[in-house]
LUMZA-488077 format. One record per residue (C-alpha): x, y, z negated; residue in three letters. Coordinates in Angstrom, 3 decimals. Example, Ala and Ser with C-alpha at 12.3 -4.5 7.8 and 13.67 -1.06 7.14 Angstrom:
2
PT       px       py       pz resn
PT   12.300   -4.500   -7.800  ALA
PT   13.670   -1.060   -7.140  SER
This chain:
435
PT       px       py       pz resn
PT   18.251  134.460  151.111  MET
PT   21.906  135.238  150.068  ARG
PT   23.323  138.745  149.674  TYR
PT   26.855  139.847  150.138  LYS
PT   27.875  142.894  148.271  CYS
PT   29.805  145.924  150.244  ILE
PT   30.452  148.323  147.659  ARG
PT   29.235  149.700  144.538  GLN
PT   27.082  153.378  145.115  LEU
PT   28.280  156.390  142.952  ASP
PT   24.559  156.688  142.100  CYS
PT   23.563  158.854  138.806  HIS
PT   20.336  158.676  136.797  ASN
PT   19.639  154.833  137.849  ASN
PT   18.656  154.069  134.314  GLY
PT   19.646  150.567  133.349  GLN
PT   20.991  149.687  136.886  GLY
PT   23.831  149.827  138.828  VAL
PT   23.202  150.146  142.814  ILE
PT   25.152  148.210  145.282  TRP
PT   25.117  148.149  149.122  GLU
PT   24.777  144.526  150.358  ALA
PT   24.104  142.774  153.749  ARG
PT   21.967  139.498  153.806  THR
PT   23.372  136.498  154.872  ASP
PT   22.254  135.333  157.614  PRO
PT   21.186  138.496  159.423  GLY
PT   23.420  140.894  158.196  GLY
PT   20.574  143.540  157.572  GLU
PT   21.517  146.381  155.137  ARG
PT   19.777  146.058  151.666  VAL
PT   20.174  147.525  148.147  ALA
PT   21.047  145.380  145.270  LEU
PT   20.371  146.404  141.717  LYS
PT   22.457  144.909  138.896  PHE
PT   21.681  145.263  135.127  MET
PT   24.414  147.976  133.982  LYS
PT   26.502  146.488  131.110  HIS
PT   27.287  149.067  128.617  ASP
PT   29.960  147.811  125.593  PRO
PT   28.509  150.419  123.311  ASN
PT   24.726  149.343  123.568  ASP
PT   23.490  148.553  120.408  PRO
PT   20.827  146.465  121.560  ASP
PT   21.742  144.465  124.696  PRO
PT   19.171  141.996  124.249  VAL
PT   16.174  144.772  124.420  THR
PT   18.199  146.338  127.677  THR
PT   17.995  142.760  129.393  MET
PT   14.216  142.327  128.550  ALA
PT   13.527  145.825  130.001  ARG
PT   15.781  144.960  133.398  PHE
PT   13.521  141.881  133.549  LEU
PT   10.144  143.835  133.065  ARG
PT   11.306  146.181  135.974  GLU
PT   11.917  143.278  138.290  ILE
PT    8.332  141.962  136.949  ARG
PT    6.801  145.213  137.522  CYS
PT    8.015  145.656  140.960  GLN
PT    7.148  142.376  142.089  SER
PT    3.520  142.467  141.080  LEU
PT    2.551  145.840  142.050  LEU
PT    1.935  145.466  145.747  LEU
PT    1.509  148.884  147.418  HIS
PT    2.874  150.835  150.393  PRO
PT    4.227  153.344  148.178  ASN
PT    5.989  151.170  145.670  ILE
PT    9.254  149.517  146.118  VAL
PT    9.145  146.062  146.586  SER
PT   11.230  143.329  145.576  VAL
PT   12.797  141.094  148.332  LEU
PT   14.578  138.646  146.089  GLY
PT   16.061  138.624  142.662  SER
PT   18.412  136.039  140.547  GLY
PT   21.387  136.219  138.046  THR
PT   24.955  136.522  138.739  ASN
PT   27.577  134.838  136.397  GLU
PT   29.443  137.997  136.741  GLN
PT   27.318  140.840  136.829  ARG
PT   24.294  139.358  135.270  GLY
PT   20.275  139.710  136.603  PRO
PT   19.884  141.544  139.882  TRP
PT   17.018  142.028  142.273  TYR
PT   17.210  143.258  146.045  ALA
PT   15.167  145.591  147.902  MET
PT   15.178  147.464  151.243  GLU
PT   17.852  150.307  151.878  TRP
PT   16.720  153.851  151.314  ALA
PT   17.697  156.343  153.381  ASP
PT   17.548  159.172  150.400  GLU
PT   15.971  160.196  147.134  SER
PT   13.415  163.057  146.754  LEU
PT   16.425  164.515  144.593  ARG
PT   18.355  164.662  147.672  ASP
PT   15.661  166.722  149.581  ILE
PT   15.167  169.106  146.593  LEU
PT   18.741  169.890  146.729  VAL
PT   18.710  170.643  150.520  LYS
PT   15.630  172.715  149.883  ASN
PT   16.227  174.578  146.749  PRO
PT   13.415  177.093  147.555  GLY
PT   11.017  174.249  147.604  GLY
PT    9.088  172.368  150.119  LEU
PT    6.346  174.039  152.452  SER
PT    2.649  172.911  151.515  GLU
PT    2.508  170.250  154.560  GLN
PT    5.569  168.543  153.088  GLU
PT    4.493  168.995  149.569  VAL
PT    1.398  166.948  150.486  ASN
PT    3.130  164.377  152.709  ARG
PT    5.520  163.415  149.781  ILE
PT    3.474  163.998  146.649  PHE
PT    0.003  162.655  147.747  THR
PT    1.536  159.018  148.552  PRO
PT    3.312  159.214  144.916  ILE
PT    0.193  160.190  143.206  VAL
PT   -1.566  157.223  144.796  GLU
PT    0.776  154.816  144.030  ALA
PT    0.453  155.758  140.521  MET
PT   -3.121  155.787  140.778  ALA
PT   -2.652  151.865  141.963  TYR
PT   -0.212  151.288  139.101  ALA
PT   -2.719  152.886  136.279  HIS
PT   -5.605  150.723  137.865  GLN
PT   -3.427  147.806  137.587  GLU
PT   -2.768  148.523  134.104  GLY
PT    0.777  149.818  134.408  VAL
PT    2.668  153.053  133.113  LEU
PT    5.794  154.066  134.699  HIS
PT    7.181  156.366  131.828  ARG
PT    9.970  157.534  133.692  ASP
PT    8.718  159.315  136.792  LEU
PT   11.636  161.805  138.304  LYS
PT   12.639  162.881  141.826  PRO
PT   15.276  160.334  141.438  GLU
PT   12.780  157.410  141.341  ASN
PT   11.050  158.578  144.572  VAL
PT   12.938  156.910  147.372  LEU
PT   12.283  157.093  151.166  PHE
PT   12.346  154.585  153.502  PHE
PT   12.007  155.770  157.360  ASN
PT   10.795  158.879  155.843  GLY
PT    7.834  157.334  153.740  VAL
PT    8.182  158.032  149.942  PRO
PT    7.997  155.083  147.502  ARG
PT    8.271  154.737  143.745  LEU
PT   11.104  152.641  142.117  ALA
PT   12.395  151.769  138.685  ASP
PT    9.574  150.833  136.727  PHE
PT   12.361  150.014  134.156  GLY
PT   10.374  151.792  131.449  LEU
PT    7.159  150.361  132.684  GLY
PT    4.744  149.131  130.312  LEU
PT    1.544  146.809  130.954  ARG
PT   -1.281  148.733  128.758  LEU
PT   -2.770  145.125  127.984  THR
PT    0.759  144.197  126.167  SER
PT    0.503  143.771  122.545  ASN
PT    4.568  143.830  122.473  SER
PT    6.296  146.119  120.720  LEU
PT    9.525  145.265  120.568  ARG
PT   10.961  146.724  123.574  ILE
PT    9.681  149.846  122.950  THR
PT   10.464  150.356  119.363  GLN
PT   14.293  150.025  119.776  SER
PT   14.534  152.829  122.106  HIS
PT   11.715  155.423  121.304  LEU
PT   11.055  158.250  123.408  GLY
PT   12.536  156.828  126.457  LEU
PT   12.022  158.857  129.630  GLY
PT   14.221  161.703  131.306  THR
PT   13.854  164.773  129.113  LEU
PT   12.882  167.474  131.982  ALA
PT    9.992  165.466  133.240  TYR
PT    8.963  163.302  129.731  MET
PT    5.641  163.960  128.222  ALA
PT    5.790  165.867  124.649  PRO
PT    4.024  162.578  123.154  GLU
PT    6.644  160.401  124.351  GLN
PT    9.350  161.904  122.179  PHE
PT    7.889  160.505  119.288  SER
PT    6.657  156.967  120.244  ASP
PT    7.043  155.813  123.756  ALA
PT    4.941  152.637  123.148  HIS
PT    1.584  154.456  122.491  THR
PT    1.632  156.773  125.460  VAL
PT   -1.142  156.451  128.160  GLY
PT   -1.720  157.120  131.702  PRO
PT   -1.958  161.038  130.924  ALA
PT    2.117  160.753  130.113  ALA
PT    2.600  159.920  133.692  ASP
PT    0.340  162.689  134.709  VAL
PT    2.625  165.143  132.969  PHE
PT    5.393  163.892  134.816  SER
PT    3.805  164.065  137.891  LEU
PT    2.933  167.743  137.291  GLY
PT    6.700  168.414  136.456  LYS
PT    7.395  166.982  139.700  ILE
PT    4.748  168.844  141.789  LEU
PT    5.769  172.109  140.139  PHE
PT    9.468  171.337  141.521  GLU
PT    8.433  170.425  144.803  LEU
PT    6.488  173.475  145.375  ILE
PT    8.819  176.221  143.718  THR
PT   12.330  174.475  143.733  GLY
PT   12.807  175.282  140.445  ILE
PT   13.770  172.423  137.760  PHE
PT   10.979  172.190  135.545  PRO
PT   12.703  172.564  132.044  ASN
PT   10.687  173.037  128.916  PHE
PT    7.120  174.735  130.002  LEU
PT    7.300  175.938  133.610  PRO
PT    6.152  179.428  134.543  ASP
PT    3.257  178.395  136.263  LEU
PT    3.059  182.047  137.912  SER
PT    5.759  180.913  140.347  LYS
PT    3.547  178.476  141.738  ALA
PT    0.915  179.167  144.434  PRO
PT   -2.364  180.100  142.864  GLY
PT   -4.147  177.124  144.544  LYS
PT   -2.042  174.711  142.863  TYR
PT   -1.855  176.498  139.648  ARG
PT   -5.000  174.824  137.708  TYR
PT   -3.594  171.593  138.772  ILE
PT   -0.253  172.109  137.296  LEU
PT   -1.801  173.606  134.014  HIS
PT   -4.035  170.726  133.230  LYS
PT   -1.248  168.134  133.934  CYS
PT    1.250  169.785  131.573  LEU
PT   -1.181  170.231  128.793  GLU
PT    0.724  169.712  125.597  GLN
PT   -2.532  167.736  124.409  ASP
PT   -2.725  164.404  126.396  PRO
PT   -6.580  164.430  126.060  ALA
PT   -6.601  167.767  128.110  LYS
PT   -4.899  166.394  131.080  ARG
PT   -6.129  164.456  133.808  TYR
PT   -7.350  161.078  132.170  VAL
PT   -4.929  158.978  134.816  ASN
PT   -3.292  159.650  138.442  ALA
PT   -6.720  158.553  140.013  GLY
PT   -8.379  161.788  138.679  GLN
PT   -5.239  163.727  139.548  LEU
PT   -5.272  162.472  143.229  ALA
PT   -9.029  163.855  143.244  GLN
PT   -8.277  167.236  142.147  ALA
PT   -5.537  167.030  145.165  LEU
PT   -7.502  165.973  147.761  SER
PT  -10.072  168.911  147.090  LEU
PT   -7.093  171.592  147.054  VAL
PT   -5.468  169.937  150.151  SER
PT   -8.716  169.837  152.183  ALA
PT   -9.168  171.997  155.011  GLU
PT  -10.322  175.688  154.059  GLU
PT  -13.251  175.205  156.270  THR
PT  -14.562  172.214  154.695  LEU
PT  -14.834  174.228  151.506  LEU
PT  -17.407  176.935  150.406  SER
PT  -16.006  180.147  149.302  PRO
PT  -14.525  180.375  145.840  PRO
PT  -17.632  182.689  144.513  GLU
PT  -20.125  180.116  145.856  GLY
PT  -18.533  177.257  143.989  GLN
PT  -18.278  179.399  140.974  ALA
PT  -22.178  180.209  141.244  GLU
PT  -22.973  176.841  141.718  GLN
PT  -21.049  175.794  138.561  ALA
PT  -22.206  178.703  136.485  LEU
PT  -25.882  177.300  137.788  ALA
PT  -25.043  174.079  135.992  ARG
PT  -24.161  175.663  132.801  VAL
PT  -27.236  177.624  132.694  LEU
PT  -29.137  174.805  133.258  ALA
PT  -27.558  172.981  130.096  GLY
PT  -25.065  171.042  131.985  ASP
PT  -21.586  171.654  129.778  GLU
PT  -19.463  169.710  132.307  SER
PT  -19.928  172.669  134.658  GLY
PT  -17.872  174.712  132.130  LEU
PT  -14.627  172.880  133.019  HIS
PT  -15.938  173.286  136.985  GLU
PT  -16.236  176.930  136.433  LEU
PT  -13.169  177.230  134.786  ALA
PT  -11.258  175.190  137.480  GLU
PT  -12.619  177.328  140.235  VAL
PT  -11.476  180.618  138.479  LEU
PT   -7.769  179.195  137.541  MET
PT   -7.497  177.758  141.271  ARG
PT   -8.329  181.228  142.797  ASN
PT   -6.290  183.791  140.880  PRO
PT   -5.840  186.361  143.669  ALA
PT   -9.520  186.380  144.919  ASP
PT  -10.578  189.922  144.316  ALA
PT  -14.293  189.322  145.044  LYS
PT  -14.287  186.513  142.128  LEU
PT  -12.700  188.579  139.671  TYR
PT  -14.283  191.915  140.235  LEU
PT  -17.784  191.091  141.329  GLN
PT  -18.321  187.534  139.508  PHE
PT  -16.341  187.421  136.420  VAL
PT  -17.188  190.774  134.748  PRO
PT  -20.902  189.809  135.232  LEU
PT  -20.465  186.550  133.483  LEU
PT  -23.147  186.148  130.677  PRO
PT  -21.699  186.690  127.238  ALA
PT  -22.849  183.215  126.078  ASN
PT  -21.050  181.618  129.029  VAL
PT  -17.822  183.407  128.145  VAL
PT  -18.139  182.468  124.816  LYS
PT  -18.754  178.687  125.876  ALA
PT  -15.689  179.261  127.853  LEU
PT  -13.533  180.329  124.682  GLY
PT  -14.930  177.247  122.906  LYS
PT  -14.821  174.487  125.236  ASN
PT  -11.861  175.584  127.359  THR
PT   -9.765  178.240  125.373  PRO
PT   -6.349  177.766  127.497  THR
PT   -7.900  178.142  130.601  GLU
PT   -9.862  181.219  129.493  LEU
PT   -6.530  182.653  128.527  ALA
PT   -5.242  182.350  131.840  GLN
PT   -8.370  183.718  133.717  ILE
PT   -8.181  187.167  131.425  LEU
PT   -4.651  187.227  132.338  THR
PT   -5.487  186.750  136.025  ASN
PT   -8.573  189.246  135.321  PHE
PT   -6.265  192.181  134.189  ASP
PT   -4.340  192.421  137.535  GLU
PT   -7.701  193.439  139.003  PHE
PT   -9.191  195.523  135.992  ALA
PT   -5.753  197.712  136.119  TYR
PT   -6.718  199.981  139.242  SER
PT   -9.121  202.545  140.347  ASN
PT  -12.922  201.937  139.615  HIS
PT  -16.167  203.422  140.274  PRO
PT  -17.417  205.248  136.825  PHE
PT  -20.169  202.955  136.173  SER
PT  -18.289  199.914  137.032  PHE
PT  -15.935  200.795  134.300  CYS
PT  -18.796  200.443  131.706  ASP
PT  -19.469  196.811  133.208  THR
PT  -15.748  196.192  132.973  LEU
PT  -15.471  197.163  129.271  ALA
PT  -18.560  195.544  128.277  ASP
PT  -16.672  192.449  129.835  PHE
PT  -13.666  192.972  127.849  MET
PT  -15.342  193.585  124.793  ALA
PT  -17.130  189.840  124.972  VAL
PT  -14.080  188.301  126.180  ALA
PT  -12.075  189.700  123.315  TYR
PT  -14.874  188.054  120.869  ASP
PT  -14.726  184.977  122.854  SER
PT  -10.770  184.228  122.690  THR
PT   -8.540  183.599  119.674  THR
PT   -5.340  183.738  121.728  ASP
PT   -3.212  186.921  120.446  LEU
PT   -1.840  187.742  123.656  ALA
PT   -5.334  187.878  125.560  SER
PT   -6.470  190.064  122.828  ARG
PT   -3.786  192.398  122.912  ARG
PT   -4.097  192.597  126.598  LEU
PT   -7.428  193.462  126.337  LEU
PT   -6.833  196.150  123.795  LEU
PT   -4.270  197.596  126.025  ALA
PT   -6.537  197.361  129.107  ARG
PT   -9.607  198.946  127.446  LEU
PT   -7.448  201.935  126.379  LEU
PT   -5.827  202.332  129.949  GLU
PT   -9.389  201.966  131.640  LEU
PT  -10.608  204.853  129.565  GLY
PT   -7.887  207.167  129.801  VAL
PT   -7.363  206.550  133.380  SER
PT  -11.080  207.211  134.408  HIS
PT  -11.529  209.831  131.702  ASN
PT  -14.756  207.538  130.768  ARG
PT  -16.068  208.102  127.191  TYR
PT  -18.333  205.043  127.246  TYR
PT  -15.257  202.969  127.769  VAL
PT  -13.577  204.721  124.625  ARG
PT  -16.289  203.875  122.487  ASP
PT  -16.177  200.211  123.549  VAL
PT  -12.659  200.307  122.571  PHE
PT  -13.202  201.703  119.180  VAL
PT  -15.921  199.304  118.285  SER
PT  -13.515  196.510  119.447  VAL
PT  -10.870  197.645  117.203  VAL
PT  -13.156  198.211  114.231  VAL
PT  -13.499  194.563  114.314  LYS
PT   -9.923  193.833  114.980  ALA
PT   -8.375  195.391  112.107  VAL
PT  -10.781  193.681  109.703  LYS
PT   -9.116  190.101  110.986  ALA
PT   -5.480  189.439  109.129  PRO
PT   -2.576  190.539  111.178  GLY
PT   -4.685  192.586  113.754  TYR
PT   -3.924  195.858  112.543  ALA
PT   -0.439  195.591  113.631  GLN
PT   -1.572  194.422  116.678  VAL
PT   -3.845  197.557  117.458  VAL
PT   -0.949  200.147  115.763  ALA
PT    1.327  198.220  118.278  ASP
PT   -0.966  198.788  121.202  VAL
PT   -1.154  202.620  120.095  LEU
PT    2.431  203.205  119.997  ARG
PT    3.172  201.619  123.246  ALA
PT    0.108  203.832  124.933  SER
PT    2.310  207.083  124.454  GLY
PT    0.055  210.254  124.723  SER
PT   -2.834  207.967  126.015  GLU
PT   -3.842  207.581  122.178  ARG
PT   -5.064  211.070  122.132  ASP
PT   -7.869  209.894  124.211  PHE
PT   -9.137  208.006  121.177  VAL
PT   -7.470  209.522  118.467  LYS
PT  -10.666  211.520  117.137  ASN
PT  -12.922  208.780  117.515  ALA
PT  -10.700  206.402  115.519  LEU
PT   -9.998  209.050  112.888  ARG
PT  -13.975  208.724  112.355  GLN
PT  -13.599  205.057  111.444  GLN
PT  -12.399  203.196  108.335  SER
PT   -9.010  202.439  109.588  MET
PT   -5.733  201.115  107.903  PRO
PT   -3.043  203.202  107.219  GLN
PT   -0.580  201.684  109.778  ILE
PT   -3.104  202.533  112.458  VAL
PT   -3.732  205.940  111.354  LEU
PT    0.539  206.428  111.308  ASP
PT    0.542  205.101  114.840  ALA
PT   -1.818  207.719  116.117  LEU
PT    0.813  210.228  114.880  GLU
PT    3.591  208.362  116.139  ALA
PT    6.044  210.209  118.637  ASP
PT    5.336  209.495  122.418  ALA
PT    7.203  206.245  123.235  ALA
């Protein structure tokens, strides 16, 4: 098959390539030709050539309905190596530009699920992408397909040469942290990180620079996003296949799922039976349902202390987010006896987490809960937590900050704290002017 070039396209973020519109000869069918980009300032043209040829090889070998297929390839005397692919209607970036507020849940599922399944297949075949981003998702008659495996890497390859000359390759906003230091040693979890960034942008329409604010995403997706975007690759989904399984659960019809509380109870039963894997399932259920009042008021505060401590030990990041979710429900009117239950849970949670922000939040909420309900049992729990807190380096300042921020509410605990051995900074905070 011969191809006749028509015009060069003004495409951005095409990696090592230059895209031309072309026609088949014979037939006159519209196709896209991708030529290797020639840069006179390229410090390593041999590596650039090798990378482009690897892109052709990867996309020729990966046979999947959601991966761009190669129609033909060759070398042109003037422009160098090239390959032909079907003509794409648009890219995912084009769709995001037209939908600045993000896409509907139905559209997110229609687009993102096939992308993840394509990467699951690539991972199964031992191939990484390492440059996943909306520009590399192309649409053909509405069907999304992955393109541009220019930074692709076979996990079975022992060749370091191509990567070592361009360490940290990838597009910054979507690139996994470990890719910055050595792109060759990354695994499938690096692609999972990039997929998490794409999912966040699809849902919210917000460009995912640095660490995205997951509170902007719908609650049902937050745990998946949180797990995809872990800084430590060992804490992410192992590969795109695991991510696809998690998505299938979230995307399933609600009628096919047991209520969140039922799911949490099943996970808790596994934990109490000695199955530690149930801890991760329990954390996932709680993270996935941040707005479920029954779950956070009738289940979470009654968790056994040893389970809360186990969550803090095995899933510390998740516990910190669970406590943030819980705080939304703790800040309201409750029956007096239930205030005591909440206070006991917060005391256990304080001991179970080492996250500074979580501990400060718990101290502030304990104080507010006791004052708003005039509950002296809660006051005594607050004092007991403070007595432990001020013995830890730096936490006397935290307690003092909470007291200063509380204004006149500190009067509720002033006398009780004075009866304890308190650092001077805490005593001074008790006497500070109301904020």
